[in-house]
N, C-alpha and C positions, 0 to 999 in steps of 0.2 A: 504494499499500500503506499502511494509515494504522500509525503508530508507537503502542506500548504504552508510552507514557511511565511508567507506573508500576512497569514490569517491565524497563526499559530500563537495562543496566548501563552506567554512566557512570565515568571518560571512554570515549569510542568515537571509531574512524575512520571518516569517511563519505566518499563522493565524489558528485558531481554527474552530471549526463548527458553533462558535457564530460570527464569525468574530473577533475576539478579536486578535490582532496581537503581535509579540514579536521577538527577535533578538537573534537568536542562536549565540553566541560569540564563543563556542569552545565545545568539547565534549573530555573525556577521555575512558579509559575501560568500565567503570560502569555507567559513568553520563553523560547527556545533560546540559550544564549550560547556561541559559537563562535570557534575560530581558523582561518582561512581561509588556504592557502597561493595566495600571489601575488607577483607582482614588486613590488618596494618591500617598505616597513616592514610586518610582519605586525601586526593588532591584534585585540582582544577585540572581536566584532559581537555583537548580538544580534537576533534575528528573531521573529516573533510565529509560534505554532506553524502557522499558515495559511501564512504565507511560507515557513517550512521545509518544509511538505508539496509546497509549489507548485513548489520547485526540484527535487523529485523525487530526493533524496539516497539513497544506498543505504549500510546501513552494512557496513563491510567487516571482514572477519576478518584482522585486521593487530595485530601487537604495538603496542599503545599507547607503552609506553617508548620504542621504536626510532623510532617517528613524531615522538613529541616531541623525542627527541634531534635528527633531522633538523631540525625547526621551530628548535630554540633556537640551531642552527649558521647558520640562514637568513644568505645573505649580504647580504642588505637591512636586517637587522636587525629588531628587535622594539618596540613600545611597552614602557614599563616594566609596564602593567596585563597585557599579554598573556604577558610574561616572567613575571610572577607567578603568573599561571594556571596555566602551563605545567610553571614549576619545581615547583609544588606536588604535580604529577603524578609527576615523576622519584622 
């Protein structure tokens, strides 16, 4: 399914085919910027639109602020960049 980037409401919560979640915080002309849940320190990563679509992400109907709070409390910690992006949402 192709994403309509011009009409996508950001931030949003997504999941991949393995049910791993991420928060899309913004996108530019070439990249999607997201913070993905994983073990260890959470980081802000960027993916091209093709990489994003290849991962078959699905947009979830989730309370973004609630998910952001869980990410900020992640036991593995966050990089400063990821923390700043997420704190700008709450």
